[in-house]
C-alpha positions, 0 to 999 in steps of 0.5 A: 726454115726455122725449126719451130715452123717445121714442127708446127707443120708436122704437128698439124699432120700428126694431130689429124692422124690422132682422130683415127680411132673414132673413124669408120672404114669407107667403101672403096672409090675409084682406084687411084693406083700405086703409081700416083706420085701424090695421093689425095683421095680415092675419087676421080681426078676431075673430082679431085681438081674441083675439091682441091685446095690448090691449082690442079688442071686435068686435060682429058685424053680425047682432048689431047688427041682430037684433030691433033698430030699427037706428037708434042705436048705443046699441041694441046696444053695451051688451055692450062694457065700458068703453064708454058710449053714451047715447041723449039722446032728443034727435036734435039733439045726437047720442048721448053716447059715452064710452070709459073716461071720455073724451067724457063732457063733450061737450054735443053730438056726440062728443069724445075718441073717434075714429069711423070708417066703413070707415076714413074718419074720422067725426071732424073733424080738431079732434076733434069727431065724429058717430055719426049716419051709421053705416050699421047696416043694412049693417054687417059688424062694429064694432070698439071699441078701448079703452086705450093702443092707441087713441092710435095713432088720433091726437089726441083718441083716448081710444078708437076705434069703427070700423064696417066695412060688408059687401063685396058677394059672390055670391050677391047679396042684397036685404033690406028692413025696416020697424019702428014703435013708441012716439012715432010712430017708424018706420024703413024701410030697404033693402040690396042687395049682390052682385058683378058678373061670374062666378067666373072673372072677378069684377067689382065688389062692391057694397053699397047701404044706404038708409033713413029714419026719423022719430019724434014724440019722447019729449017735446014739441019732440023730433020728428026725421027722418033720411034716409041712403044708403051705397054701397060698391064693391070690386074685386079686382085682381092683388095688391090691391084698390080700394074706393070709399065714398059716403055721404049724410045729411040730418036735421031734429030739434027740440031739447027741451033739458035739464031743471033738477032742479026740472023733472025732479022735478016732471014728467020728461016735460015740455019746458022753456018756452025750447025751445018759445018759441024753437022750438029745432031743428037741420038737418044735411046731409052728403055724403062720398066715400072712395077706397082702393087697395092693391097688393102690391109683392112680397117682402111689401111693400104700398102702401096709399093712402086719400083722402076728402073731404066737405061738412057743413052745419048750421043750428041755432036755440038758446034764447038770451036776447033784447034787453038780456039778450044780452051784447055778445060773444054769438054769437047764438042761430042757428048757420049752418055750412058745412064742407068737409073732406078728408084722405089716409093713405099707408102702407107695410106689410111682412108676413114669416113665418119657418120656425119659425112666427114672424111680423113685420108692420111698417107706417109712414105719414103721415096728413093731415086738413084742415077749413075752415068758414064759421061765422056766428051770428045773433040768434034773434029779430026784434022780438017774434018768437022762433025766427027769424033776426035780425041777424048776431052772428058771422062767421068762417072756422075751419080745423083741420089735422093731420099725423101720421107713424106707425110700428107693428110686431108680432112674433108667435108662436103663444104670444106677441105683442109690439107697439110703435107711435109716432105724432106728432100735430101739430094746428093751429087757426086762426080769422079773425074778420070780425065786429068791433063794440063789445063784440065785439073781434077773436077771430082767432088760431091755436093749435098742439098737438104730441105723441108717442103711444108704445105698447107691448103684450104678449100671452102664452099661459098655456094654449091656452085662457088668455092674459094681456095688458098695454099701456102708452102715452101720449096727448093730447087736443086741444081742439076749435075750439069749445073753443079759440074764446074766452077768458073774457068781456071778453078777446079772441082765441083762448085760448092758455092752453088746453092739450092734455091729456096722459095715461099709460095702462096696462092688464093683463088675462086672456082665455079661451075654453072649450067653454062660451064666452069671457070677459075681465077687464081692470084699467086706470089712466089719469092725465091732466094738464091735463084740459080742463073747462068754465070758463063757459057762458052767452050762447051762448059757452062757455069752457074751462080746464085743471083739472090732474091727474085719475085714472081707474082701473077693472075691466072684465068681459065674457063670452059663455056658451053653456048648451044653448039659452041664450046669456048675455052679461054685461058689467060696468064699475067706474070711479072717475074723480076730480080729483086737483087742486083748481081754481077755476071760474065760477058766473056770467058775466061771469067774467074770474077764476074764484073758485068752488072745485072740491075735489080728490077730486071725481068727474068729472061725467057718469061712473057708477061702475058700469055693468052689462049682462046679456042672456039669449037662449033658442032653444026650437027652433021657428019660428026663434024667439029670446026675449031679456031684457036688464037694464042698470044705470047708477050715479049720476052727478055733473052738474057739477065741483062735485058739487052734484047727481047723477043717480040710479042706475037699472036697466032691463029689456027683453024681446024676441022674434024669429022667422025662416022660410026658404023656398028663396031667401026669408027672412022675419023678425019682431021684437017688443020692449018697452024699460023694461018696468017704466016706470022714471023715469030720467035717460038722460044728463046735460049736464055743467056746463050753464050754466042748470042744465038738466043732466037729459035724461030717458030713454025710458019704457016703449016697444013696437016691432015690425018685419019684414024680407024677404030674397031671395037671387039664386044 
């Protein structure tokens, strides 16, 4: 970005701050909490969404849980346009999450989308994230941020998903539930929330959420189990509050791998032979602690501090060829990872209101994140025995660090909101290689990425029931440690030629609220240069390159409609995502020089042009019952950059019913649901540019689930 544009954006924020001398201190609204990554105002999340100059969707915690398994985000976020959460039916690789096309290239985990739980990053400093530790059982809400304003969450933020758990309140409540169903799946969870002390002297609020689930899997070699616990403590003090969050999770999952086109067409319920031969599997353990503190200083000034730290261990067995088939530079088929990470965020905030009802909020801060991991790789065989740990093939220490100063200002009246923000991201990735052997030279090195992310937005009330909004911003997506780790085969060191991708995004929209419901319509366009794509993927080593310019543009529609005893929730996304420049890629390895052309105008893989969701809920008024019907449509998706194959479009239907009975301090709930009631064969997700042609991950067939929940309140 030219320097002049940067200074103009920063100047707008500072100009807003100059008017503070004429302001008055407002009364404190609902507590936001120092763990919130981006502060907008002190009002509720739902009010923020209505008044925001950008695209923010809020999904209530009860909606996340009602009549659902409470295991995956994919169960309940279909109502959010522009967001895609695909269940791979493979718990070794986590969900596939993308926002307006960002994140679709990830072969495992989440990339390009920032994840937060109570303000603590669930994304590592290098941009890799996991959604498995989202505590749905105690969620108060989930906020989904799309479009230009997601850049304020830092590098690699094509979007952001933030879950906030409930604060403990009086009366105390205990809730326990169990669910079971297809493929031997079961889930048992318990939540306890409340607050110590009385009304005169309130003490600590507490929310405890523990749970466990297991499944035999949709296919052979896809069994999984997970145990998790989440504790949140909150305490208000004069002029502020403190928050402590502790999370622990362990999981073990087999990996059925994807299927080739021939395998998928012949029998989508099968598992490729390599998965069972090598007993592909993954175990994960993670522990995390976060602490936040905020304090009013008077005259509308506040200080907000947050710190966190954690450990993550991963052990994974992959299906990598053995013997003479292993390239000299292969990292082997067993990954052994031990990661430590920590960070902090310090922010000053000023909130002032004026006699004529105008309000100004300014915040500025500094965020730092650090990650250090010991990564080892081993052969996945000993002699003729496959799927066991063999000789060492990789031994290195990788580090990632970010340092981001930021400033944000909002000027608001009842009819207008003006918002400006500026964040500078500095990302440094280093690798110290200790495994040096013939054919596997020293891969040590370091790379650094820097960039400004300015954002401007405006909301204008046309009538009390209709608003227009628009925003414009620049962002950048930095490669992860895995993506920058290697050059093409035969070359040594980290890949200094791989650049961060940089984007310019704009959106325009309308939102309305009437007696019969709410609705929104948004048009957007994102232009990116230096898009990060796969160059080659073979032998356990993936290399990446920049593909030039891309364009994503689309339309998002959403509504929540009330009609008598019926509630109708439709959402629709149309997106066209294409490469604007042609480039060369690799079709085989070793591949020092790419020679296979990818044509300009090709569709970006892993992205459907159309995505639609419809839920109809009917409350007949007896036995606390709610009947639901859901329909989900996914358009066809290219599986690779060359567009040589596509996953077919599919439409799925789900039916559900839930009941609720209240007896004094007790509540009893039950649910029954049938997913994919027509038993449609479909690809639930695709593995983009998979080097062995195993692109297709089959979706679940017809599945029946039941569950019960018991709630006790303690007045």
